[in-house]
TIVO-2410 file (N, C-alpha, C; in nm, 3 decimals):
# residues 159
REC num residu      c1      c2      c3 atome chaine
REC   1      X  -0.550  -0.759  -1.616     N      A
REC   1      X  -0.418  -0.717  -1.578    CA      A
REC   1      X  -0.506  -0.650  -1.455     C      A
REC   2      X  -0.480  -0.701  -1.292     N      A
REC   2      X  -0.509  -0.641  -1.160    CA      A
REC   2      X  -0.446  -0.558  -1.109     C      A
REC   3      X  -0.483  -0.436  -1.068     N      A
REC   3      X  -0.399  -0.306  -1.018    CA      A
REC   3      X  -0.467  -0.274  -0.883     C      A
REC   4      X  -0.320  -0.231  -0.821     N      A
REC   4      X  -0.338  -0.273  -0.661    CA      A
REC   4      X  -0.273  -0.105  -0.649     C      A
REC   5      X  -0.373  -0.027  -0.565     N      A
REC   5      X  -0.310   0.125  -0.560    CA      A
REC   5      X  -0.270   0.125  -0.360     C      A
REC   6      X  -0.196   0.160  -0.237     N      A
REC   6      X  -0.150   0.150  -0.198    CA      A
REC   6      X  -0.153   0.309  -0.142     C      A
REC   7      X  -0.234   0.320   0.011     N      A
REC   7      X  -0.219   0.461   0.035    CA      A
REC   7      X  -0.207   0.452   0.157     C      A
REC   8      X  -0.108   0.620   0.154     N      A
REC   8      X  -0.180   0.679   0.355    CA      A
REC   8      X  -0.182   0.853   0.333     C      A
REC   9      X  -0.119   0.882   0.410     N      A
REC   9      X  -0.094   1.014   0.453    CA      A
REC   9      X  -0.077   1.109   0.381     C      A
REC  10      X   0.105   1.089   0.399     N      A
REC  10      X   0.135   1.147   0.292    CA      A
REC  10      X   0.228   1.111   0.187     C      A
REC  11      X   0.216   0.983   0.207     N      A
REC  11      X   0.312   0.856   0.079    CA      A
REC  11      X   0.519   0.901   0.063     C      A
REC  12      X   0.540   0.863   0.197     N      A
REC  12      X   0.663   0.881   0.233    CA      A
REC  12      X   0.684   0.794   0.315     C      A
REC  13      X   0.606   0.710   0.395     N      A
REC  13      X   0.634   0.612   0.518    CA      A
REC  13      X   0.598   0.465   0.485     C      A
REC  14      X   0.460   0.448   0.511     N      A
REC  14      X   0.353   0.323   0.467    CA      A
REC  14      X   0.383   0.273   0.310     C      A
REC  15      X   0.307   0.380   0.283     N      A
REC  15      X   0.218   0.356   0.112    CA      A
REC  15      X   0.358   0.277   0.076     C      A
REC  16      X   0.439   0.351   0.061     N      A
REC  16      X   0.623   0.311  -0.009    CA      A
REC  16      X   0.629   0.220   0.030     C      A
REC  17      X   0.639   0.080   0.092     N      A
REC  17      X   0.766  -0.010   0.167    CA      A
REC  17      X   0.573  -0.081   0.130     C      A
REC  18      X   0.439  -0.066   0.138     N      A
REC  18      X   0.324  -0.179   0.109    CA      A
REC  18      X   0.417  -0.208  -0.078     C      A
REC  19      X   0.414  -0.072  -0.142     N      A
REC  19      X   0.502  -0.082  -0.316    CA      A
REC  19      X   0.560  -0.209  -0.291     C      A
REC  20      X   0.695  -0.092  -0.289     N      A
REC  20      X   0.791  -0.204  -0.260    CA      A
REC  20      X   0.756  -0.393  -0.198     C      A
REC  21      X   0.719  -0.410  -0.065     N      A
REC  21      X   0.730  -0.564  -0.057    CA      A
REC  21      X   0.635  -0.597  -0.123     C      A
REC  22      X   0.497  -0.536  -0.153     N      A
REC  22      X   0.393  -0.602  -0.245    CA      A
REC  22      X   0.490  -0.630  -0.417     C      A
REC  23      X   0.579  -0.568  -0.463     N      A
REC  23      X   0.590  -0.534  -0.556    CA      A
REC  23      X   0.759  -0.703  -0.623     C      A
REC  24      X   0.785  -0.690  -0.418     N      A
REC  24      X   0.876  -0.820  -0.399    CA      A
REC  24      X   0.764  -0.977  -0.446     C      A
REC  25      X   0.695  -0.948  -0.370     N      A
REC  25      X   0.617  -1.066  -0.353    CA      A
REC  25      X   0.593  -1.134  -0.510     C      A
REC  26      X   0.528  -1.040  -0.587     N      A
REC  26      X   0.478  -1.053  -0.717    CA      A
REC  26      X   0.599  -1.110  -0.773     C      A
REC  27      X   0.685  -1.014  -0.785     N      A
REC  27      X   0.774  -1.095  -0.862    CA      A
REC  27      X   0.825  -1.240  -0.859     C      A
REC  28      X   0.905  -1.279  -0.639     N      A
REC  28      X   0.933  -1.357  -0.630    CA      A
REC  28      X   0.787  -1.457  -0.708     C      A
REC  29      X   0.709  -1.426  -0.692     N      A
REC  29      X   0.516  -1.551  -0.751    CA      A
REC  29      X   0.566  -1.534  -0.881     C      A
REC  30      X   0.673  -1.491  -0.974     N      A
REC  30      X   0.629  -1.456  -1.155    CA      A
REC  30      X   0.455  -1.426  -1.184     C      A
REC  31      X   0.418  -1.317  -1.037     N      A
REC  31      X   0.278  -1.292  -1.115    CA      A
REC  31      X   0.283  -1.113  -1.119     C      A
REC  32      X   0.458  -1.008  -1.184     N      A
REC  32      X   0.416  -0.910  -1.158    CA      A
REC  32      X   0.366  -0.856  -1.331     C      A
REC  33      X   0.363  -0.972  -1.436     N      A
REC  33      X   0.299  -0.921  -1.513    CA      A
REC  33      X   0.164  -0.860  -1.594     C      A
REC  34      X   0.113  -0.955  -1.402     N      A
REC  34      X  -0.060  -0.954  -1.485    CA      A
REC  34      X  -0.102  -0.870  -1.324     C      A
REC  35      X   0.003  -0.858  -1.252     N      A
REC  35      X  -0.056  -0.779  -1.143    CA      A
REC  35      X   0.001  -0.651  -1.109     C      A
REC  36      X  -0.056  -0.518  -1.137     N      A
REC  36      X   0.033  -0.367  -1.131    CA      A
REC  36      X   0.039  -0.303  -0.983     C      A
REC  37      X   0.110  -0.271  -0.912     N      A
REC  37      X   0.120  -0.177  -0.754    CA      A
REC  37      X   0.119  -0.027  -0.809     C      A
REC  38      X   0.109   0.002  -0.734     N      A
REC  38      X   0.110   0.160  -0.738    CA      A
REC  38      X   0.119   0.267  -0.596     C      A
REC  39      X   0.161   0.342  -0.508     N      A
REC  39      X   0.134   0.439  -0.424    CA      A
REC  39      X   0.090   0.602  -0.422     C      A
REC  40      X   0.009   0.633  -0.267     N      A
REC  40      X   0.017   0.730  -0.335    CA      A
REC  40      X  -0.006   0.756  -0.224     C      A
REC  41      X  -0.055   0.910  -0.096     N      A
REC  41      X  -0.058   0.966  -0.069    CA      A
REC  41      X  -0.261   1.043  -0.068     C      A
REC  42      X  -0.295   1.064   0.034     N      A
REC  42      X  -0.458   1.150   0.078    CA      A
REC  42      X  -0.394   1.296   0.065     C      A
REC  43      X  -0.280   1.328   0.123     N      A
REC  43      X  -0.258   1.451   0.153    CA      A
REC  43      X  -0.129   1.502   0.065     C      A
REC  44      X  -0.124   1.667   0.010     N      A
REC  44      X  -0.002   1.614  -0.104    CA      A
REC  44      X   0.135   1.702  -0.060     C      A
REC  45      X   0.136   1.604   0.109     N      A
REC  45      X   0.280   1.748   0.182    CA      A
REC  45      X   0.379   1.688   0.108     C      A
REC  46      X   0.426   1.591   0.006     N      A
REC  46      X   0.540   1.477   0.009    CA      A
REC  46      X   0.510   1.512  -0.149     C      A
REC  47      X   0.476   1.544  -0.230     N      A
REC  47      X   0.457   1.500  -0.395    CA      A
REC  47      X   0.576   1.514  -0.449     C      A
REC  48      X   0.705   1.403  -0.516     N      A
REC  48      X   0.779   1.474  -0.594    CA      A
REC  48      X   0.940   1.383  -0.500     C      A
REC  49      X   0.864   1.430  -0.357     N      A
REC  49      X   1.035   1.330  -0.266    CA      A
REC  49      X   1.014   1.180  -0.240     C      A
REC  50      X   1.122   1.146  -0.231     N      A
REC  50      X   1.154   1.029  -0.208    CA      A
REC  50      X   1.108   0.922  -0.121     C      A
REC  51      X   1.114   0.822  -0.030     N      A
REC  51      X   1.010   0.817   0.117    CA      A
REC  51      X   1.088   0.836   0.265     C      A
REC  52      X   1.097   0.772   0.367     N      A
REC  52      X   1.178   0.863   0.458    CA      A
REC  52      X   1.250   0.743   0.532     C      A
REC  53      X   1.334   0.843   0.500     N      A
REC  53      X   1.431   0.739   0.549    CA      A
REC  53      X   1.482   0.647   0.594     C      A
REC  54      X   1.388   0.679   0.717     N      A
REC  54      X   1.397   0.544   0.775    CA      A
REC  54      X   1.350   0.448   0.730     C      A
REC  55      X   1.232   0.463   0.660     N      A
REC  55      X   1.111   0.361   0.594    CA      A
REC  55      X   1.259   0.291   0.444     C      A
REC  56      X   1.317   0.370   0.391     N      A
REC  56      X   1.418   0.324   0.246    CA      A
REC  56      X   1.526   0.264   0.363     C      A
REC  57      X   1.558   0.299   0.490     N      A
REC  57      X   1.657   0.153   0.542    CA      A
REC  57      X   1.594   0.040   0.583     C      A
REC  58      X   1.452   0.072   0.657     N      A
REC  58      X   1.346  -0.074   0.656    CA      A
REC  58      X   1.362  -0.169   0.565     C      A
REC  59      X   1.267  -0.092   0.477     N      A
REC  59      X   1.252  -0.201   0.309    CA      A
REC  59      X   1.399  -0.252   0.263     C      A
REC  60      X   1.505  -0.178   0.313     N      A
REC  60      X   1.633  -0.245   0.257    CA      A
REC  60      X   1.714  -0.342   0.339     C      A
REC  61      X   1.670  -0.331   0.473     N      A
REC  61      X   1.656  -0.492   0.587    CA      A
REC  61      X   1.612  -0.543   0.562     C      A
REC  62      X   1.548  -0.599   0.420     N      A
REC  62      X   1.413  -0.626   0.400    CA      A
REC  62      X   1.457  -0.744   0.289     C      A
REC  63      X   1.580  -0.701   0.225     N      A
REC  63      X   1.627  -0.677   0.082    CA      A
REC  63      X   1.505  -0.625  -0.026     C      A
REC  64      X   1.413  -0.510  -0.031     N      A
REC  64      X   1.373  -0.456  -0.085    CA      A
REC  64      X   1.369  -0.307  -0.115     C      A
REC  65      X   1.382  -0.228  -0.287     N      A
REC  65      X   1.445  -0.089  -0.223    CA      A
REC  65      X   1.388  -0.060  -0.310     C      A
REC  66      X   1.320   0.074  -0.240     N      A
REC  66      X   1.167   0.140  -0.236    CA      A
REC  66      X   1.237   0.342  -0.249     C      A
REC  67      X   1.391   0.331  -0.243     N      A
REC  67      X   1.513   0.490  -0.273    CA      A
REC  67      X   1.420   0.579  -0.390     C      A
REC  68      X   1.400   0.486  -0.459     N      A
REC  68      X   1.383   0.548  -0.657    CA      A
REC  68      X   1.245   0.617  -0.614     C      A
REC  69      X   1.150   0.552  -0.561     N      A
REC  69      X   0.962   0.619  -0.514    CA      A
REC  69      X   1.000   0.721  -0.528     C      A
REC  70      X   0.863   0.836  -0.553     N      A
REC  70      X   0.863   0.959  -0.619    CA      A
REC  70      X   0.667   0.968  -0.510     C      A
REC  71      X   0.642   1.070  -0.384     N      A
REC  71      X   0.549   1.055  -0.368    CA      A
REC  71      X   0.440   1.105  -0.441     C      A
REC  72      X   0.333   1.113  -0.452     N      A
REC  72      X   0.220   1.147  -0.552    CA      A
REC  72      X   0.105   1.170  -0.425     C      A
REC  73      X   0.006   1.230  -0.522     N      A
REC  73      X  -0.114   1.203  -0.443    CA      A
REC  73      X  -0.227   1.140  -0.542     C      A
REC  74      X  -0.320   1.081  -0.443     N      A
REC  74      X  -0.460   1.009  -0.462    CA      A
REC  74      X  -0.515   1.145  -0.521     C      A
REC  75      X  -0.550   1.136  -0.726     N      A
REC  75      X  -0.621   1.150  -0.862    CA      A
REC  75      X  -0.806   1.103  -0.853     C      A
REC  76      X  -0.879   1.159  -0.873     N      A
REC  76      X  -1.003   1.108  -0.884    CA      A
REC  76      X  -0.979   0.972  -1.001     C      A
REC  77      X  -0.980   0.999  -1.089     N      A
REC  77      X  -0.937   0.849  -1.211    CA      A
REC  77      X  -0.865   0.748  -1.154     C      A
REC  78      X  -0.808   0.752  -0.995     N      A
REC  78      X  -0.719   0.629  -0.913    CA      A
REC  78      X  -0.840   0.549  -0.936     C      A
REC  79      X  -0.964   0.563  -0.846     N      A
REC  79      X  -1.050   0.472  -0.813    CA      A
REC  79      X  -1.106   0.410  -0.919     C      A
REC  80      X  -1.121   0.448  -1.055     N      A
REC  80      X  -1.112   0.372  -1.184    CA      A
REC  80      X  -0.954   0.253  -1.238     C      A
REC  81      X  -0.912   0.351  -1.252     N      A
REC  81      X  -0.776   0.277  -1.307    CA      A
REC  81      X  -0.772   0.188  -1.220     C      A
REC  82      X  -0.803   0.126  -1.114     N      A
REC  82      X  -0.735   0.049  -0.968    CA      A
REC  82      X  -0.875  -0.023  -0.927     C      A
REC  83      X  -0.805  -0.133  -0.923     N      A
REC  83      X  -0.912  -0.245  -0.934    CA      A
REC  83      X  -0.942  -0.253  -0.747     C      A
REC  84      X  -0.814  -0.268  -0.670     N      A
REC  84      X  -0.838  -0.145  -0.523    CA      A
REC  84      X  -0.739  -0.067  -0.466     C      A
REC  85      X  -0.798  -0.008  -0.428     N      A
REC  85      X  -0.782   0.138  -0.323    CA      A
REC  85      X  -0.701   0.056  -0.195     C      A
REC  86      X  -0.649   0.018  -0.122     N      A
REC  86      X  -0.611  -0.023  -0.006    CA      A
REC  86      X  -0.530   0.095   0.071     C      A
REC  87      X  -0.595   0.152   0.202     N      A
REC  87      X  -0.520   0.252   0.289    CA      A
REC  87      X  -0.491   0.177   0.473     C      A
REC  88      X  -0.368   0.279   0.491     N      A
REC  88      X  -0.306   0.144   0.649    CA      A
REC  88      X  -0.430   0.212   0.709     C      A
REC  89      X  -0.455   0.331   0.726     N      A
REC  89      X  -0.533   0.379   0.915    CA      A
REC  89      X  -0.705   0.449   0.845     C      A
REC  90      X  -0.771   0.370   0.992     N      A
REC  90      X  -0.929   0.479   0.934    CA      A
REC  90      X  -0.937   0.609   0.889     C      A
REC  91      X  -0.871   0.719   0.885     N      A
REC  91      X  -0.887   0.816   0.920    CA      A
REC  91      X  -0.834   0.816   0.742     C      A
REC  92      X  -0.729   0.792   0.715     N      A
REC  92      X  -0.726   0.820   0.491    CA      A
REC  92      X  -0.841   0.655   0.490     C      A
REC  93      X  -0.870   0.645   0.526     N      A
REC  93      X  -1.029   0.542   0.495    CA      A
REC  93      X  -1.118   0.611   0.499     C      A
REC  94      X  -1.171   0.712   0.555     N      A
REC  94      X  -1.301   0.790   0.551    CA      A
REC  94      X  -1.221   0.895   0.430     C      A
REC  95      X  -1.141   0.964   0.449     N      A
REC  95      X  -1.108   1.065   0.315    CA      A
REC  95      X  -1.113   0.975   0.213     C      A
REC  96      X  -1.022   0.864   0.165     N      A
REC  96      X  -1.121   0.785   0.041    CA      A
REC  96      X  -1.219   0.804   0.020     C      A
REC  97      X  -1.270   0.758   0.143     N      A
REC  97      X  -1.459   0.773   0.106    CA      A
REC  97      X  -1.478   0.814   0.024     C      A
REC  98      X  -1.460   0.968   0.081     N      A
REC  98      X  -1.539   1.084   0.046    CA      A
REC  98      X  -1.486   1.109  -0.042     C      A
REC  99      X  -1.393   1.101  -0.121     N      A
REC  99      X  -1.346   1.112  -0.267    CA      A
REC  99      X  -1.364   1.038  -0.403     C      A
REC 100      X  -1.425   0.917  -0.334     N      A
REC 100      X  -1.476   0.875  -0.458    CA      A
REC 100      X  -1.567   0.855  -0.523     C      A
REC 101      X  -1.545   0.899  -0.677     N      A
REC 101      X  -1.635   0.890  -0.722    CA      A
REC 101      X  -1.730   0.823  -0.812     C      A
REC 102      X  -1.939   0.935  -0.816     N      A
REC 102      X  -1.983   0.833  -0.856    CA      A
REC 102      X  -1.940   0.692  -0.978     C      A
REC 103      X  -1.995   0.564  -0.982     N      A
REC 103      X  -1.996   0.494  -1.086    CA      A
REC 103      X  -1.823   0.461  -1.055     C      A
REC 104      X  -1.760   0.515  -0.973     N      A
REC 104      X  -1.613   0.369  -0.956    CA      A
REC 104      X  -1.587   0.261  -0.963     C      A
REC 105      X  -1.517   0.186  -0.965     N      A
REC 105      X  -1.540   0.053  -0.997    CA      A
REC 105      X  -1.441   0.038  -0.876     C      A
REC 106      X  -1.380   0.105  -0.827     N      A
REC 106      X  -1.219   0.026  -0.768    CA      A
REC 106      X  -1.273  -0.010  -0.592     C      A
REC 107      X  -1.233  -0.160  -0.526     N      A
REC 107      X  -1.255  -0.180  -0.416    CA      A
REC 107      X  -1.180  -0.057  -0.285     C      A
REC 108      X  -1.276  -0.012  -0.189     N      A
REC 108      X  -1.162   0.097  -0.139    CA      A
REC 108      X  -1.198   0.046   0.015     C      A
REC 109      X  -1.121  -0.024   0.075     N      A
REC 109      X  -1.025  -0.081   0.193    CA      A
REC 109      X  -0.946  -0.085   0.286     C      A
REC 110      X  -0.895  -0.164   0.387     N      A
REC 110      X  -0.776  -0.167   0.480    CA      A
REC 110      X  -0.716  -0.319   0.408     C      A
REC 111      X  -0.570  -0.243   0.367     N      A
REC 111      X  -0.452  -0.347   0.368    CA      A
REC 111      X  -0.507  -0.419   0.449     C      A
REC 112      X  -0.571  -0.425   0.606     N      A
REC 112      X  -0.496  -0.513   0.696    CA      A
REC 112      X  -0.591  -0.607   0.715     C      A
REC 113      X  -0.741  -0.581   0.633     N      A
REC 113      X  -0.851  -0.663   0.631    CA      A
REC 113      X  -0.776  -0.744   0.513     C      A
REC 114      X  -0.636  -0.780   0.502     N      A
REC 114      X  -0.546  -0.867   0.395    CA      A
REC 114      X  -0.538  -0.983   0.526     C      A
REC 115      X  -0.485  -0.919   0.612     N      A
REC 115      X  -0.432  -1.054   0.723    CA      A
REC 115      X  -0.527  -1.101   0.800     C      A
REC 116      X  -0.473  -1.216   0.826     N      A
REC 116      X  -0.641  -1.314   0.862    CA      A
REC 116      X  -0.600  -1.265   1.037     C      A
REC 117      X  -0.493  -1.217   1.090     N      A
REC 117      X  -0.437  -1.305   1.165    CA      A
REC 117      X  -0.527  -1.094   1.274     C      A
REC 118      X  -0.492  -1.039   1.139     N      A
REC 118      X  -0.538  -0.897   1.230    CA      A
REC 118      X  -0.657  -0.751   1.134     C      A
REC 119      X  -0.688  -0.871   1.107     N      A
REC 119      X  -0.753  -0.831   1.029    CA      A
REC 119      X  -0.880  -0.650   1.095     C      A
REC 120      X  -0.900  -0.599   1.005     N      A
REC 120      X  -0.965  -0.472   1.064    CA      A
REC 120      X  -0.852  -0.380   1.172     C      A
REC 121      X  -0.746  -0.430   1.179     N      A
REC 121      X  -0.662  -0.381   1.236    CA      A
REC 121      X  -0.564  -0.203   1.157     C      A
REC 122      X  -0.496  -0.118   1.252     N      A
REC 122      X  -0.514   0.006   1.149    CA      A
REC 122      X  -0.346   0.011   1.149     C      A
REC 123      X  -0.249  -0.014   1.036     N      A
REC 123      X  -0.096   0.036   0.999    CA      A
REC 123      X  -0.075   0.157   1.060     C      A
REC 124      X  -0.020   0.226   1.199     N      A
REC 124      X   0.056   0.297   1.233    CA      A
REC 124      X   0.098   0.392   1.196     C      A
REC 125      X   0.088   0.487   1.233     N      A
REC 125      X   0.175   0.584   1.142    CA      A
REC 125      X   0.272   0.625   1.183     C      A
REC 126      X   0.387   0.543   1.133     N      A
REC 126      X   0.560   0.580   1.241    CA      A
REC 126      X   0.645   0.652   1.215     C      A
REC 127      X   0.632   0.808   1.122     N      A
REC 127      X   0.655   0.966   1.082    CA      A
REC 127      X   0.694   1.009   1.245     C      A
REC 128      X   0.590   1.023   1.304     N      A
REC 128      X   0.701   1.101   1.482    CA      A
REC 128      X   0.720   0.999   1.549     C      A
REC 129      X   0.769   0.866   1.545     N      A
REC 129      X   0.789   0.743   1.602    CA      A
REC 129      X   0.955   0.705   1.569     C      A
REC 130      X   1.012   0.653   1.647     N      A
REC 130      X   1.097   0.529   1.668    CA      A
REC 130      X   1.201   0.513   1.504     C      A
REC 131      X   1.243   0.445   1.511     N      A
REC 131      X   1.346   0.307   1.449    CA      A
REC 131      X   1.225   0.210   1.435     C      A
REC 132      X   1.170   0.195   1.592     N      A
REC 132      X   1.101  -0.008   1.673    CA      A
REC 132      X   0.992   0.075   1.559     C      A
REC 133      X   0.940   0.192   1.526     N      A
REC 133      X   0.796   0.184   1.546    CA      A
REC 133      X   0.831   0.138   1.374     C      A
REC 134      X   0.919   0.154   1.288     N      A
REC 134      X   0.885   0.169   1.148    CA      A
REC 134      X   0.953  -0.054   1.124     C      A
REC 135      X   1.043  -0.050   1.192     N      A
REC 135      X   0.972  -0.187   1.199    CA      A
REC 135      X   0.920  -0.290   1.223     C      A
REC 136      X   0.785  -0.222   1.320     N      A
REC 136      X   0.673  -0.298   1.320    CA      A
REC 136      X   0.595  -0.264   1.272     C      A
REC 137      X   0.539  -0.150   1.235     N      A
REC 137      X   0.472  -0.116   1.048    CA      A
REC 137      X   0.546  -0.226   0.978     C      A
REC 138      X   0.663  -0.246   0.959     N      A
REC 138      X   0.687  -0.278   0.876    CA      A
REC 138      X   0.611  -0.470   0.810     C      A
REC 139      X   0.639  -0.478   0.948     N      A
REC 139      X   0.604  -0.629   0.981    CA      A
REC 139      X   0.450  -0.624   0.957     C      A
REC 140      X   0.382  -0.527   1.006     N      A
REC 140      X   0.199  -0.561   0.945    CA      A
REC 140      X   0.191  -0.557   0.790     C      A
REC 141      X   0.309  -0.451   0.765     N      A
REC 141      X   0.221  -0.435   0.606    CA      A
REC 141      X   0.286  -0.544   0.548     C      A
REC 142      X   0.403  -0.666   0.580     N      A
REC 142      X   0.457  -0.762   0.502    CA      A
REC 142      X   0.317  -0.837   0.502     C      A
REC 143      X   0.201  -0.839   0.666     N      A
REC 143      X   0.131  -1.028   0.630    CA      A
REC 143      X  -0.024  -0.941   0.579     C      A
REC 144      X   0.022  -0.814   0.580     N      A
REC 144      X  -0.118  -0.785   0.461    CA      A
REC 144      X  -0.097  -0.782   0.356     C      A
REC 145      X   0.016  -0.738   0.258     N      A
REC 145      X   0.084  -0.772   0.091    CA      A
REC 145      X   0.048  -0.868   0.126     C      A
REC 146      X   0.086  -1.028   0.182     N      A
REC 146      X   0.131  -1.130   0.171    CA      A
REC 146      X  -0.043  -1.197   0.145     C      A
REC 147      X  -0.208  -1.161   0.257     N      A
REC 147      X  -0.255  -1.203   0.246    CA      A
REC 147      X  -0.331  -1.150   0.113     C      A
REC 148      X  -0.271  -1.021   0.126     N      A
REC 148      X  -0.385  -0.950  -0.040    CA      A
REC 148      X  -0.290  -1.064  -0.142     C      A
REC 149      X  -0.230  -1.144  -0.131     N      A
REC 149      X  -0.162  -1.152  -0.277    CA      A
REC 149      X  -0.248  -1.291  -0.241     C      A
REC 150      X  -0.231  -1.390  -0.190     N      A
REC 150      X  -0.300  -1.529  -0.174    CA      A
REC 150      X  -0.452  -1.517  -0.172     C      A
REC 151      X  -0.477  -1.455  -0.094     N      A
REC 151      X  -0.658  -1.420  -0.147    CA      A
REC 151      X  -0.655  -1.330  -0.325     C      A
REC 152      X  -0.540  -1.258  -0.449     N      A
REC 152      X  -0.591  -1.235  -0.555    CA      A
REC 152      X  -0.457  -1.377  -0.615     C      A
REC 153      X  -0.470  -1.482  -0.527     N      A
REC 153      X  -0.423  -1.583  -0.684    CA      A
REC 153      X  -0.555  -1.690  -0.632     C      A
REC 154      X  -0.601  -1.616  -0.504     N      A
REC 154      X  -0.715  -1.777  -0.540    CA      A
REC 154      X  -0.820  -1.734  -0.646     C      A
REC 155      X  -0.836  -1.573  -0.618     N      A
REC 155      X  -0.941  -1.548  -0.637    CA      A
REC 155      X  -0.933  -1.486  -0.800     C      A
REC 156      X  -0.876  -1.388  -0.792     N      A
REC 156      X  -0.878  -1.347  -0.932    CA      A
REC 156      X  -0.823  -1.388  -1.020     C      A
REC 157      X  -0.682  -1.510  -1.006     N      A
REC 157      X  -0.639  -1.493  -1.096    CA      A
REC 157      X  -0.617  -1.632  -1.132     C      A
REC 158      X  -0.694  -1.703  -1.075     N      A
REC 158      X  -0.670  -1.890  -1.032    CA      A
REC 158      X  -0.851  -1.872  -1.084     C      A
REC 159      X  -0.923  -1.804  -1.068     N      A
REC 159      X  -1.129  -1.806  -1.075    CA      A
REC 159      X  -1.184  -1.738  -1.024     C      A
***
């Protein structure tokens, strides 16, 4: 079993969309029994809350239901439980790197590093933006998730 954790600041916009999009991609490719996914935030601002209504709406327009997800904060054991801990931007990446316990095995990095054309880019936080910013962020997240799945299929699952 490969485990992937998506992380953003509060776990109500970007990371739940990534979890939902990736889960749908796993189901469509028949890999849901081989790859597990979850999401969380580096901050505890929205623990127990559903995703932002704009994120729910954008995901639903893409055929993905994230309405049942609830916010949670990253825990030290996540760095051992998950193989990949992927965040949305540089500030979250810095925060995660400060949290990694000694000896943890998870690869910690940016989701967009898996999107060939957009490697190294950040997925901006749409929380204070317009509905259009959620659409743009969803496009980025979907591209990152597609690239991640392709890499996992090539490297971890097949060989």
